[in-house]
N, CA, C and O atoms as CSV, one atom per row, in Angstrom:
chain,resi,resn,atom,element,x,y,z
A,1,MET,N,N,-45.352,10.278,0.005
A,1,MET,CA,C,-45.488,11.292,-1.031
A,1,MET,C,C,-44.364,11.075,-2.044
A,1,MET,O,O,-43.226,10.798,-1.665
A,2,ASP,N,N,-44.684,11.200,-3.327
A,2,ASP,CA,C,-43.666,10.966,-4.345
A,2,ASP,C,C,-42.703,12.154,-4.423
A,2,ASP,O,O,-43.053,13.258,-4.006
A,3,PRO,N,N,-41.497,11.938,-4.951
A,3,PRO,CA,C,-40.475,12.996,-4.990
A,3,PRO,C,C,-40.910,14.246,-5.746
A,3,PRO,O,O,-40.556,15.357,-5.353
A,4,LEU,N,N,-41.667,14.081,-6.816
A,4,LEU,CA,C,-42.138,15.241,-7.584
A,4,LEU,C,C,-43.055,16.107,-6.737
A,4,LEU,O,O,-42.905,17.328,-6.711
A,5,GLN,N,N,-43.996,15.491,-6.051
A,5,GLN,CA,C,-44.926,16.253,-5.224
A,5,GLN,C,C,-44.189,16.931,-4.069
A,5,GLN,O,O,-44.509,18.065,-3.713
A,6,THR,N,N,-43.218,16.254,-3.490
A,6,THR,CA,C,-42.418,16.842,-2.413
A,6,THR,C,C,-41.660,18.064,-2.913
A,6,THR,O,O,-41.623,19.096,-2.244
A,7,ALA,N,N,-41.054,17.944,-4.093
A,7,ALA,CA,C,-40.313,19.071,-4.674
A,7,ALA,C,C,-41.242,20.245,-4.945
A,7,ALA,O,O,-40.886,21.390,-4.666
A,8,MET,N,N,-42.417,19.980,-5.481
A,8,MET,CA,C,-43.360,21.056,-5.775
A,8,MET,C,C,-43.864,21.714,-4.488
A,8,MET,O,O,-44.061,22.928,-4.453
A,9,ASN,N,N,-44.073,20.929,-3.440
A,9,ASN,CA,C,-44.464,21.504,-2.150
A,9,ASN,C,C,-43.367,22.412,-1.611
A,9,ASN,O,O,-43.657,23.475,-1.062
A,10,ASP,N,N,-42.105,22.002,-1.764
A,10,ASP,CA,C,-40.981,22.841,-1.334
A,10,ASP,C,C,-40.978,24.167,-2.086
A,10,ASP,O,O,-40.768,25.223,-1.490
A,11,ILE,N,N,-41.208,24.109,-3.387
A,11,ILE,CA,C,-41.218,25.332,-4.204
A,11,ILE,C,C,-42.355,26.243,-3.763
A,11,ILE,O,O,-42.173,27.456,-3.666
A,12,ARG,N,N,-43.517,25.674,-3.497
A,12,ARG,CA,C,-44.655,26.483,-3.040
A,12,ARG,C,C,-44.370,27.125,-1.680
A,12,ARG,O,O,-44.741,28.276,-1.450
A,13,GLU,N,N,-43.715,26.388,-0.782
A,13,GLU,CA,C,-43.368,26.947,0.529
A,13,GLU,C,C,-42.405,28.118,0.376
A,13,GLU,O,O,-42.573,29.150,1.026
A,14,VAL,N,N,-41.405,27.966,-0.471
A,14,VAL,CA,C,-40.458,29.065,-0.724
A,14,VAL,C,C,-41.207,30.261,-1.295
A,14,VAL,O,O,-40.962,31.397,-0.891
A,15,ASN,N,N,-42.114,30.014,-2.230
A,15,ASN,CA,C,-42.894,31.091,-2.833
A,15,ASN,C,C,-43.762,31.782,-1.788
A,15,ASN,O,O,-43.865,33.009,-1.794
A,16,ASP,N,N,-44.388,31.024,-0.893
A,16,ASP,CA,C,-45.203,31.615,0.163
A,16,ASP,C,C,-44.369,32.502,1.087
A,16,ASP,O,O,-44.802,33.588,1.474
A,17,ARG,N,N,-43.170,32.030,1.436
A,17,ARG,CA,C,-42.278,32.850,2.266
A,17,ARG,C,C,-41.885,34.119,1.529
A,17,ARG,O,O,-41.802,35.188,2.133
A,18,MET,N,N,-41.642,34.009,0.226
A,18,MET,CA,C,-41.238,35.170,-0.562
A,18,MET,C,C,-42.385,36.173,-0.656
A,18,MET,O,O,-42.145,37.380,-0.614
A,19,GLU,N,N,-43.621,35.701,-0.783
A,19,GLU,CA,C,-44.770,36.612,-0.844
A,19,GLU,C,C,-44.839,37.499,0.390
A,19,GLU,O,O,-45.201,38.673,0.301
A,20,ARG,N,N,-44.493,36.936,1.534
A,20,ARG,CA,C,-44.527,37.718,2.769
A,20,ARG,C,C,-43.428,38.779,2.796
A,20,ARG,O,O,-43.522,39.745,3.553
A,21,ARG,N,N,-42.381,38.608,1.974
A,21,ARG,CA,C,-41.266,39.566,1.957
A,21,ARG,C,C,-41.349,40.516,0.773
A,21,ARG,O,O,-40.420,41.290,0.546
A,22,CYS,N,N,-42.445,40.477,0.009
A,22,CYS,CA,C,-42.542,41.247,-1.226
A,22,CYS,C,C,-43.239,42.587,-1.069
A,22,CYS,O,O,-43.623,43.188,-2.072
A,23,ASP,N,N,-43.415,43.075,0.142
A,23,ASP,CA,C,-44.069,44.369,0.244
A,23,ASP,C,C,-43.186,45.429,-0.405
A,23,ASP,O,O,-41.958,45.352,-0.360
A,24,THR,N,N,-43.830,46.406,-1.002
A,24,THR,CA,C,-43.143,47.397,-1.822
A,24,THR,C,C,-42.110,48.195,-1.038
A,24,THR,O,O,-41.030,48.477,-1.556
A,25,GLY,N,N,-42.420,48.562,0.196
A,25,GLY,CA,C,-41.496,49.370,0.988
A,25,GLY,C,C,-40.176,48.668,1.249
A,25,GLY,O,O,-39.113,49.256,1.053
A,26,SER,N,N,-40.229,47.408,1.691
A,26,SER,CA,C,-38.981,46.698,1.970
A,26,SER,C,C,-38.235,46.363,0.688
A,26,SER,O,O,-37.007,46.287,0.689
A,27,LEU,N,N,-38.963,46.161,-0.407
A,27,LEU,CA,C,-38.313,45.920,-1.690
A,27,LEU,C,C,-37.560,47.160,-2.152
A,27,LEU,O,O,-36.428,47.062,-2.627
A,28,GLN,N,N,-38.177,48.312,-2.017
A,28,GLN,CA,C,-37.509,49.561,-2.390
A,28,GLN,C,C,-36.283,49.798,-1.511
A,28,GLN,O,O,-35.259,50.280,-1.995
A,29,ALA,N,N,-36.376,49.470,-0.244
A,29,ALA,CA,C,-35.234,49.627,0.657
A,29,ALA,C,C,-34.114,48.668,0.271
A,29,ALA,O,O,-32.944,49.051,0.293
A,30,ALA,N,N,-34.451,47.429,-0.083
A,30,ALA,CA,C,-33.433,46.463,-0.502
A,30,ALA,C,C,-32.755,46.923,-1.782
A,30,ALA,O,O,-31.540,46.786,-1.927
A,31,TYR,N,N,-33.534,47.469,-2.713
A,31,TYR,CA,C,-32.960,47.987,-3.963
A,31,TYR,C,C,-32.036,49.161,-3.667
A,31,TYR,O,O,-30.951,49.253,-4.242
A,32,ALA,N,N,-32.448,50.048,-2.785
A,32,ALA,CA,C,-31.644,51.230,-2.449
A,32,ALA,C,C,-30.307,50.848,-1.824
A,32,ALA,O,O,-29.334,51.593,-1.944
A,33,GLU,N,N,-30.247,49.698,-1.158
A,33,GLU,CA,C,-29.006,49.257,-0.521
A,33,GLU,C,C,-28.014,48.652,-1.500
A,33,GLU,O,O,-26.852,48.449,-1.148
A,34,LEU,N,N,-28.447,48.359,-2.727
A,34,LEU,CA,C,-27.530,47.798,-3.724
A,34,LEU,C,C,-26.537,48.864,-4.185
A,34,LEU,O,O,-26.850,50.055,-4.198
A,35,ASN,N,N,-25.340,48.421,-4.563
A,35,ASN,CA,C,-24.383,49.377,-5.120
A,35,ASN,C,C,-24.713,49.621,-6.594
A,35,ASN,O,O,-25.620,48.993,-7.139
A,36,THR,N,N,-23.990,50.515,-7.226
A,36,THR,CA,C,-24.282,50.913,-8.607
A,36,THR,C,C,-24.242,49.740,-9.573
A,36,THR,O,O,-25.132,49.610,-10.415
A,37,ASN,N,N,-23.235,48.886,-9.473
A,37,ASN,CA,C,-23.124,47.744,-10.380
A,37,ASN,C,C,-24.257,46.737,-10.156
A,37,ASN,O,O,-24.784,46.172,-11.114
A,38,GLN,N,N,-24.627,46.516,-8.903
A,38,GLN,CA,C,-25.726,45.607,-8.602
A,38,GLN,C,C,-27.043,46.148,-9.161
A,38,GLN,O,O,-27.836,45.399,-9.732
A,39,LYS,N,N,-27.272,47.455,-8.992
A,39,LYS,CA,C,-28.485,48.075,-9.535
A,39,LYS,C,C,-28.510,47.965,-11.059
A,39,LYS,O,O,-29.569,47.754,-11.652
A,40,ARG,N,N,-27.372,48.106,-11.677
A,40,ARG,CA,C,-27.298,48.005,-13.137
A,40,ARG,C,C,-27.742,46.616,-13.599
A,40,ARG,O,O,-28.475,46.494,-14.580
A,41,VAL,N,N,-27.301,45.574,-12.900
A,41,VAL,CA,C,-27.706,44.206,-13.239
A,41,VAL,C,C,-29.208,44.036,-13.038
A,41,VAL,O,O,-29.900,43.521,-13.917
A,42,VAL,N,N,-29.711,44.463,-11.892
A,42,VAL,CA,C,-31.138,44.336,-11.597
A,42,VAL,C,C,-31.959,45.091,-12.638
A,42,VAL,O,O,-32.936,44.554,-13.161
A,43,ASP,N,N,-31.578,46.319,-12.941
A,43,ASP,CA,C,-32.320,47.121,-13.915
A,43,ASP,C,C,-32.323,46.462,-15.290
A,43,ASP,O,O,-33.347,46.448,-15.975
A,44,ARG,N,N,-31.193,45.923,-15.687
A,44,ARG,CA,C,-31.092,45.272,-17.003
A,44,ARG,C,C,-32.011,44.055,-17.079
A,44,ARG,O,O,-32.731,43.881,-18.062
A,45,VAL,N,N,-31.990,43.228,-16.062
A,45,VAL,CA,C,-32.818,42.020,-16.064
A,45,VAL,C,C,-34.300,42.379,-16.025
A,45,VAL,O,O,-35.093,41.828,-16.790
A,46,LEU,N,N,-34.678,43.297,-15.141
A,46,LEU,CA,C,-36.096,43.652,-15.031
A,46,LEU,C,C,-36.609,44.318,-16.295
A,46,LEU,O,O,-37.732,44.048,-16.720
A,47,SER,N,N,-35.809,45.180,-16.902
A,47,SER,CA,C,-36.267,45.809,-18.142
A,47,SER,C,C,-36.428,44.762,-19.238
A,47,SER,O,O,-37.327,44.877,-20.071
A,48,HIS,N,N,-35.580,43.754,-19.249
A,48,HIS,CA,C,-35.710,42.687,-20.240
A,48,HIS,C,C,-36.979,41.862,-19.983
A,48,HIS,O,O,-37.680,41.497,-20.927
A,49,ILE,N,N,-37.272,41.572,-18.732
A,49,ILE,CA,C,-38.458,40.785,-18.390
A,49,ILE,C,C,-39.734,41.547,-18.744
A,49,ILE,O,O,-40.658,40.973,-19.320
A,50,TYR,N,N,-39.790,42.818,-18.406
A,50,TYR,CA,C,-41.016,43.585,-18.568
A,50,TYR,C,C,-41.201,44.131,-19.975
A,50,TYR,O,O,-42.313,44.515,-20.338
A,51,ASP,N,N,-40.136,44.177,-20.781
A,51,ASP,CA,C,-40.235,44.658,-22.162
A,51,ASP,C,C,-40.617,43.479,-23.045
A,51,ASP,O,O,-39.750,42.732,-23.498
A,52,ARG,N,N,-41.883,43.315,-23.282
A,52,ARG,CA,C,-42.383,42.167,-24.049
A,52,ARG,C,C,-42.043,42.257,-25.531
A,52,ARG,O,O,-42.253,41.284,-26.254
A,53,ASN,N,N,-41.526,43.385,-26.012
A,53,ASN,CA,C,-41.137,43.507,-27.417
A,53,ASN,C,C,-39.858,42.751,-27.716
A,53,ASN,O,O,-39.595,42.404,-28.867
A,54,ASP,N,N,-39.065,42.495,-26.694
A,54,ASP,CA,C,-37.779,41.826,-26.871
A,54,ASP,C,C,-37.959,40.330,-26.655
A,54,ASP,O,O,-38.114,39.878,-25.520
A,55,GLN,N,N,-37.941,39.565,-27.731
A,55,GLN,CA,C,-38.143,38.122,-27.644
A,55,GLN,C,C,-36.835,37.355,-27.485
A,55,GLN,O,O,-36.860,36.150,-27.232
A,56,ASP,N,N,-35.693,38.026,-27.628
A,56,ASP,CA,C,-34.411,37.351,-27.479
A,56,ASP,C,C,-34.140,37.028,-26.020
A,56,ASP,O,O,-34.528,37.771,-25.119
A,57,ALA,N,N,-33.468,35.908,-25.805
A,57,ALA,CA,C,-33.100,35.524,-24.443
A,57,ALA,C,C,-32.017,36.464,-23.918
A,57,ALA,O,O,-31.147,36.907,-24.669
A,58,LEU,N,N,-32.080,36.754,-22.657
A,58,LEU,CA,C,-31.040,37.554,-22.013
A,58,LEU,C,C,-30.022,36.593,-21.427
A,58,LEU,O,O,-30.350,35.768,-20.575
A,59,ARG,N,N,-28.814,36.703,-21.879
A,59,ARG,CA,C,-27.732,35.871,-21.356
A,59,ARG,C,C,-26.794,36.792,-20.586
A,59,ARG,O,O,-26.105,37.636,-21.160
A,60,LEU,N,N,-26.790,36.608,-19.295
A,60,LEU,CA,C,-26.042,37.491,-18.423
A,60,LEU,C,C,-25.327,36.651,-17.388
A,60,LEU,O,O,-25.950,35.827,-16.719
A,61,PHE,N,N,-24.043,36.846,-17.250
A,61,PHE,CA,C,-23.242,36.094,-16.287
A,61,PHE,C,C,-22.799,37.053,-15.200
A,61,PHE,O,O,-22.102,38.030,-15.475
A,62,VAL,N,N,-23.195,36.786,-13.986
A,62,VAL,CA,C,-22.814,37.616,-12.841
A,62,VAL,C,C,-21.920,36.769,-11.958
A,62,VAL,O,O,-22.335,35.714,-11.480
A,63,SER,N,N,-20.714,37.219,-11.741
A,63,SER,CA,C,-19.790,36.460,-10.904
A,63,SER,C,C,-19.115,37.388,-9.906
A,63,SER,O,O,-19.200,38.612,-10.007
A,64,GLY,N,N,-18.465,36.791,-8.971
A,64,GLY,CA,C,-17.736,37.553,-7.972
A,64,GLY,C,C,-17.401,36.656,-6.800
A,64,GLY,O,O,-18.009,35.604,-6.604
A,65,ALA,N,N,-16.438,37.084,-6.038
A,65,ALA,CA,C,-16.034,36.328,-4.853
A,65,ALA,C,C,-17.158,36.356,-3.825
A,65,ALA,O,O,-18.088,37.157,-3.927
A,66,GLY,N,N,-17.064,35.479,-2.841
A,66,GLY,CA,C,-18.041,35.465,-1.763
A,66,GLY,C,C,-18.139,36.828,-1.104
A,66,GLY,O,O,-17.123,37.477,-0.856
A,67,GLY,N,N,-19.348,37.259,-0.823
A,67,GLY,CA,C,-19.552,38.526,-0.139
A,67,GLY,C,C,-19.662,39.731,-1.051
A,67,GLY,O,O,-19.686,40.864,-0.572
A,68,THR,N,N,-19.729,39.507,-2.367
A,68,THR,CA,C,-19.814,40.641,-3.288
A,68,THR,C,C,-21.247,41.028,-3.614
A,68,THR,O,O,-21.462,42.023,-4.307
A,69,GLY,N,N,-22.235,40.275,-3.138
A,69,GLY,CA,C,-23.624,40.681,-3.293
A,69,GLY,C,C,-24.415,39.966,-4.373
A,69,GLY,O,O,-25.476,40.446,-4.771
A,70,LYS,N,N,-23.932,38.839,-4.855
A,70,LYS,CA,C,-24.676,38.099,-5.881
A,70,LYS,C,C,-26.035,37.652,-5.332
A,70,LYS,O,O,-27.048,37.750,-6.025
A,71,SER,N,N,-26.056,37.174,-4.120
A,71,SER,CA,C,-27.313,36.722,-3.506
A,71,SER,C,C,-28.271,37.887,-3.287
A,71,SER,O,O,-29.486,37.714,-3.379
A,72,ARG,N,N,-27.750,39.045,-3.006
A,72,ARG,CA,C,-28.601,40.228,-2.838
A,72,ARG,C,C,-29.271,40.596,-4.156
A,72,ARG,O,O,-30.435,40.997,-4.171
A,73,ILE,N,N,-28.537,40.462,-5.265
A,73,ILE,CA,C,-29.112,40.720,-6.586
A,73,ILE,C,C,-30.246,39.734,-6.850
A,73,ILE,O,O,-31.331,40.131,-7.275
A,74,ILE,N,N,-29.996,38.453,-6.599
A,74,ILE,CA,C,-31.005,37.424,-6.817
A,74,ILE,C,C,-32.230,37.702,-5.960
A,74,ILE,O,O,-33.358,37.572,-6.435
A,75,ASN,N,N,-32.024,38.084,-4.705
A,75,ASN,CA,C,-33.130,38.374,-3.794
A,75,ASN,C,C,-33.990,39.515,-4.320
A,75,ASN,O,O,-35.216,39.404,-4.343
A,76,VAL,N,N,-33.365,40.609,-4.742
A,76,VAL,CA,C,-34.126,41.758,-5.252
A,76,VAL,C,C,-34.847,41.385,-6.538
A,76,VAL,O,O,-36.000,41.771,-6.735
A,77,LEU,N,N,-34.185,40.640,-7.416
A,77,LEU,CA,C,-34.835,40.211,-8.656
A,77,LEU,C,C,-36.041,39.327,-8.362
A,77,LEU,O,O,-37.118,39.525,-8.924
A,78,GLN,N,N,-35.854,38.359,-7.483
A,78,GLN,CA,C,-36.941,37.444,-7.160
A,78,GLN,C,C,-38.124,38.209,-6.569
A,78,GLN,O,O,-39.266,38.003,-6.979
A,79,ARG,N,N,-37.858,39.070,-5.630
A,79,ARG,CA,C,-38.925,39.831,-4.993
A,79,ARG,C,C,-39.612,40.768,-5.979
A,79,ARG,O,O,-40.832,40.927,-5.931
A,80,SER,N,N,-38.848,41.387,-6.868
A,80,SER,CA,C,-39.426,42.299,-7.861
A,80,SER,C,C,-40.353,41.570,-8.819
A,80,SER,O,O,-41.457,42.037,-9.101
A,81,VAL,N,N,-39.908,40.437,-9.313
A,81,VAL,CA,C,-40.725,39.666,-10.249
A,81,VAL,C,C,-41.966,39.131,-9.543
A,81,VAL,O,O,-43.062,39.183,-10.100
A,82,CYS,N,N,-41.809,38.620,-8.332
A,82,CYS,CA,C,-42.974,38.142,-7.566
A,82,CYS,C,C,-43.970,39.264,-7.351
A,82,CYS,O,O,-45.176,39.079,-7.510
A,83,ASN,N,N,-43.462,40.418,-6.991
A,83,ASN,CA,C,-44.315,41.564,-6.703
A,83,ASN,C,C,-45.136,41.964,-7.929
A,83,ASN,O,O,-46.297,42.351,-7.803
A,84,LYS,N,N,-44.542,41.870,-9.094
A,84,LYS,CA,C,-45.211,42.330,-10.308
A,84,LYS,C,C,-46.031,41.245,-11.001
A,84,LYS,O,O,-47.102,41.533,-11.533
A,85,LEU,N,N,-45.547,40.003,-11.004
A,85,LEU,CA,C,-46.150,38.982,-11.851
A,85,LEU,C,C,-46.846,37.832,-11.136
A,85,LEU,O,O,-47.650,37.133,-11.752
A,86,ALA,N,N,-46.563,37.618,-9.867
A,86,ALA,CA,C,-47.130,36.450,-9.179
A,86,ALA,C,C,-48.615,36.630,-8.910
A,86,ALA,O,O,-49.096,37.736,-8.662
A,87,THR,N,N,-49.321,35.516,-8.967
A,87,THR,CA,C,-50.717,35.475,-8.555
A,87,THR,C,C,-50.844,34.336,-7.554
A,87,THR,O,O,-49.886,33.598,-7.325
A,88,LYS,N,N,-52.003,34.194,-6.967
A,88,LYS,CA,C,-52.204,33.116,-5.981
A,88,LYS,C,C,-52.104,31.738,-6.627
A,88,LYS,O,O,-51.786,30.761,-5.950
A,89,SER,N,N,-52.372,31.651,-7.929
A,89,SER,CA,C,-52.386,30.342,-8.580
A,89,SER,C,C,-51.138,30.055,-9.399
A,89,SER,O,O,-50.988,28.945,-9.912
A,90,THR,N,N,-50.246,31.013,-9.535
A,90,THR,CA,C,-49.043,30.774,-10.334
A,90,THR,C,C,-47.794,31.234,-9.604
A,90,THR,O,O,-47.838,32.129,-8.760
A,91,LEU,N,N,-46.694,30.610,-9.944
A,91,LEU,CA,C,-45.396,31.030,-9.445
A,91,LEU,C,C,-44.747,31.885,-10.527
A,91,LEU,O,O,-44.629,31.449,-11.672
A,92,ALA,N,N,-44.335,33.071,-10.182
A,92,ALA,CA,C,-43.717,33.941,-11.172
A,92,ALA,C,C,-42.261,33.565,-11.405
A,92,ALA,O,O,-41.730,33.759,-12.498
A,93,VAL,N,N,-41.623,33.029,-10.378
A,93,VAL,CA,C,-40.202,32.717,-10.493
A,93,VAL,C,C,-39.874,31.565,-9.549
A,93,VAL,O,O,-40.413,31.473,-8.446
A,94,VAL,N,N,-38.994,30.702,-9.996
A,94,VAL,CA,C,-38.465,29.625,-9.167
A,94,VAL,C,C,-36.957,29.809,-9.146
A,94,VAL,O,O,-36.317,29.854,-10.196
A,95,VAL,N,N,-36.397,29.913,-7.963
A,95,VAL,CA,C,-34.962,30.159,-7.817
A,95,VAL,C,C,-34.275,28.854,-7.445
A,95,VAL,O,O,-34.653,28.192,-6.478
A,96,THR,N,N,-33.259,28.492,-8.225
A,96,THR,CA,C,-32.518,27.258,-7.964
A,96,THR,C,C,-31.022,27.541,-7.924
A,96,THR,O,O,-30.547,28.568,-8.409
A,97,ALA,N,N,-30.301,26.605,-7.333
A,97,ALA,CA,C,-28.848,26.700,-7.239
A,97,ALA,C,C,-28.267,25.291,-7.328
A,97,ALA,O,O,-28.978,24.311,-7.105
A,98,PRO,N,N,-26.989,25.188,-7.650
A,98,PRO,CA,C,-26.396,23.854,-7.819
A,98,PRO,C,C,-26.137,23.098,-6.525
A,98,PRO,O,O,-26.098,21.868,-6.541
A,99,THR,N,N,-25.961,23.785,-5.416
A,99,THR,CA,C,-25.662,23.106,-4.154
A,99,THR,C,C,-26.665,23.512,-3.083
A,99,THR,O,O,-27.339,24.535,-3.206
A,100,GLY,N,N,-26.758,22.713,-2.043
A,100,GLY,CA,C,-27.655,23.009,-0.944
A,100,GLY,C,C,-27.332,24.318,-0.255
A,100,GLY,O,O,-28.237,25.089,0.066
A,101,LEU,N,N,-26.056,24.582,-0.022
A,101,LEU,CA,C,-25.659,25.822,0.638
A,101,LEU,C,C,-26.017,27.035,-0.214
A,101,LEU,O,O,-26.542,28.025,0.296
A,102,ALA,N,N,-25.734,26.954,-1.501
A,102,ALA,CA,C,-26.075,28.065,-2.394
A,102,ALA,C,C,-27.590,28.269,-2.438
A,102,ALA,O,O,-28.062,29.406,-2.444
A,103,ALA,N,N,-28.346,27.182,-2.469
A,103,ALA,CA,C,-29.814,27.283,-2.477
A,103,ALA,C,C,-30.304,27.935,-1.185
A,103,ALA,O,O,-31.197,28.781,-1.220
A,104,PHE,N,N,-29.735,27.553,-0.063
A,104,PHE,CA,C,-30.105,28.135,1.222
A,104,PHE,C,C,-29.833,29.644,1.223
A,104,PHE,O,O,-30.656,30.422,1.706
A,105,ASN,N,N,-28.689,30.052,0.688
A,105,ASN,CA,C,-28.303,31.465,0.686
A,105,ASN,C,C,-29.225,32.345,-0.142
A,105,ASN,O,O,-29.321,33.545,0.114
A,106,ILE,N,N,-29.905,31.771,-1.131
A,106,ILE,CA,C,-30.803,32.553,-1.979
A,106,ILE,C,C,-32.275,32.206,-1.734
A,106,ILE,O,O,-33.148,32.569,-2.522
A,107,SER,N,N,-32.531,31.508,-0.642
A,107,SER,CA,C,-33.898,31.087,-0.294
A,107,SER,C,C,-34.545,30.329,-1.444
A,107,SER,O,O,-35.705,30.562,-1.785
A,108,GLY,N,N,-33.783,29.423,-2.034
A,108,GLY,CA,C,-34.282,28.646,-3.162
A,108,GLY,C,C,-34.198,27.163,-2.889
A,108,GLY,O,O,-34.238,26.719,-1.741
A,109,SER,N,N,-34.083,26.415,-3.948
A,109,SER,CA,C,-33.991,24.964,-3.887
A,109,SER,C,C,-32.863,24.534,-4.815
A,109,SER,O,O,-32.440,25.300,-5.680
A,110,THR,N,N,-32.374,23.310,-4.637
A,110,THR,CA,C,-31.328,22.848,-5.550
A,110,THR,C,C,-31.949,22.517,-6.906
A,110,THR,O,O,-33.131,22.187,-7.000
A,111,ILE,N,N,-31.142,22.609,-7.935
A,111,ILE,CA,C,-31.583,22.285,-9.290
A,111,ILE,C,C,-32.096,20.848,-9.331
A,111,ILE,O,O,-33.131,20.561,-9.932
A,112,HIS,N,N,-31.349,19.945,-8.676
A,112,HIS,CA,C,-31.738,18.536,-8.680
A,112,HIS,C,C,-33.107,18.327,-8.030
A,112,HIS,O,O,-33.923,17.550,-8.525
A,113,ARG,N,N,-33.346,19.010,-6.945
A,113,ARG,CA,C,-34.623,18.859,-6.244
A,113,ARG,C,C,-35.769,19.416,-7.079
A,113,ARG,O,O,-36.812,18.776,-7.216
A,114,THR,N,N,-35.580,20.590,-7.628
A,114,THR,CA,C,-36.634,21.241,-8.394
A,114,THR,C,C,-37.041,20.423,-9.616
A,114,THR,O,O,-38.229,20.278,-9.904
A,115,PHE,N,N,-36.062,19.896,-10.325
A,115,PHE,CA,C,-36.354,19.165,-11.558
A,115,PHE,C,C,-36.338,17.652,-11.379
A,115,PHE,O,O,-36.333,16.902,-12.356
A,116,CYS,N,N,-36.331,17.211,-10.127
A,116,CYS,CA,C,-36.381,15.772,-9.801
A,116,CYS,C,C,-35.292,14.995,-10.530
A,116,CYS,O,O,-35.543,13.912,-11.060
A,117,LEU,N,N,-34.092,15.545,-10.555
A,117,LEU,CA,C,-32.966,14.875,-11.195
A,117,LEU,C,C,-32.332,13.889,-10.220
A,117,LEU,O,O,-32.285,14.148,-9.017
A,118,PRO,N,N,-31.849,12.773,-10.728
A,118,PRO,CA,C,-31.213,11.803,-9.829
A,118,PRO,C,C,-29.859,12.319,-9.350
A,118,PRO,O,O,-29.141,12.996,-10.086
A,119,VAL,N,N,-29.531,11.995,-8.132
A,119,VAL,CA,C,-28.216,12.327,-7.585
A,119,VAL,C,C,-27.471,11.015,-7.410
A,119,VAL,O,O,-27.864,10.165,-6.611
A,120,GLU,N,N,-26.418,10.865,-8.148
A,120,GLU,CA,C,-25.633,9.640,-8.108
A,120,GLU,C,C,-24.229,9.995,-7.633
A,120,GLU,O,O,-23.607,10.922,-8.153
A,121,HIS,N,N,-23.741,9.268,-6.662
A,121,HIS,CA,C,-22.394,9.499,-6.149
A,121,HIS,C,C,-21.488,8.376,-6.625
A,121,HIS,O,O,-21.761,7.203,-6.372
A,122,GLY,N,N,-20.414,8.732,-7.311
A,122,GLY,CA,C,-19.434,7.750,-7.735
A,122,GLY,C,C,-19.700,7.095,-9.073
A,122,GLY,O,O,-18.913,6.260,-9.516
A,123,LYS,N,N,-20.790,7.455,-9.724
A,123,LYS,CA,C,-21.068,6.914,-11.055
A,123,LYS,C,C,-21.892,7.937,-11.830
A,123,LYS,O,O,-22.521,8.808,-11.228
A,124,PRO,N,N,-21.895,7.840,-13.159
A,124,PRO,CA,C,-22.699,8.789,-13.946
A,124,PRO,C,C,-24.184,8.633,-13.637
A,124,PRO,O,O,-24.672,7.520,-13.439
A,125,ALA,N,N,-24.885,9.736,-13.597
A,125,ALA,CA,C,-26.314,9.711,-13.308
A,125,ALA,C,C,-27.096,9.159,-14.491
A,125,ALA,O,O,-26.704,9.333,-15.645
A,126,ASP,N,N,-28.185,8.505,-14.195
A,126,ASP,CA,C,-29.066,7.945,-15.214
A,126,ASP,C,C,-30.220,8.926,-15.438
A,126,ASP,O,O,-31.295,8.778,-14.857
A,127,TYR,N,N,-29.979,9.928,-16.287
A,127,TYR,CA,C,-30.985,10.953,-16.535
A,127,TYR,C,C,-32.057,10.444,-17.480
A,127,TYR,O,O,-31.775,9.690,-18.411
A,128,LYS,N,N,-33.282,10.861,-17.232
A,128,LYS,CA,C,-34.421,10.494,-18.069
A,128,LYS,C,C,-35.190,11.761,-18.399
A,128,LYS,O,O,-35.139,12.742,-17.658
A,129,SER,N,N,-35.897,11.733,-19.510
A,129,SER,CA,C,-36.744,12.869,-19.867
A,129,SER,C,C,-37.858,13.009,-18.839
A,129,SER,O,O,-38.341,12.023,-18.282
A,130,MET,N,N,-38.255,14.257,-18.599
A,130,MET,CA,C,-39.357,14.493,-17.675
A,130,MET,C,C,-40.653,14.084,-18.353
A,130,MET,O,O,-40.814,14.258,-19.561
A,131,ASN,N,N,-41.569,13.542,-17.573
A,131,ASN,CA,C,-42.855,13.161,-18.138
A,131,ASN,C,C,-43.784,14.384,-18.184
A,131,ASN,O,O,-43.454,15.442,-17.647
A,132,ALA,N,N,-44.923,14.229,-18.818
A,132,ALA,CA,C,-45.860,15.335,-19.007
A,132,ALA,C,C,-46.346,15.921,-17.674
A,132,ALA,O,O,-46.503,17.136,-17.556
A,133,GLU,N,N,-46.579,15.078,-16.687
A,133,GLU,CA,C,-47.044,15.562,-15.387
A,133,GLU,C,C,-45.975,16.442,-14.721
A,133,GLU,O,O,-46.296,17.495,-14.172
A,134,GLN,N,N,-44.725,16.017,-14.767
A,134,GLN,CA,C,-43.648,16.813,-14.184
A,134,GLN,C,C,-43.530,18.157,-14.878
A,134,GLN,O,O,-43.374,19.183,-14.216
A,135,LEU,N,N,-43.601,18.166,-16.199
A,135,LEU,CA,C,-43.496,19.418,-16.936
A,135,LEU,C,C,-44.667,20.354,-16.634
A,135,LEU,O,O,-44.493,21.570,-16.560
A,136,THR,N,N,-45.849,19.784,-16.463
A,136,THR,CA,C,-47.018,20.589,-16.144
A,136,THR,C,C,-46.893,21.211,-14.759
A,136,THR,O,O,-47.196,22.391,-14.583
A,137,VAL,N,N,-46.456,20.441,-13.783
A,137,VAL,CA,C,-46.332,20.955,-12.422
A,137,VAL,C,C,-45.286,22.060,-12.352
A,137,VAL,O,O,-45.490,23.086,-11.702
A,138,ILE,N,N,-44.160,21.837,-13.031
A,138,ILE,CA,C,-43.106,22.845,-13.018
A,138,ILE,C,C,-43.526,24.032,-13.843
A,138,ILE,O,O,-42.773,24.999,-13.961
């Protein structure tokens, strides 16, 4: 199997697992467990996504030390968007992270895997433009 197809299968598997966790009751419980600042971030992002009148990009930087709940915010956002926008034939959201550990913590995939980027150790990577098939699949 080619790397692009493998990456897309991984994304579909993550999406399938997320669909099983998107029931409204557990999503509401996960949201209720967030602290005030976390809820503020989630509310801001979701209102931006669902307000189709706002065409400007939302640029939001969420940072904090380990254990401050960044992954919990991502989880609630992912589940909320899936719950509202996903269909059987489309992915509403793809969650990526820069490292394998970070991807594991958010039930996502690495950026390199998702976009089929080369991983080069000890030398600059030879990046190429994505072809039409890759862009269509993603």
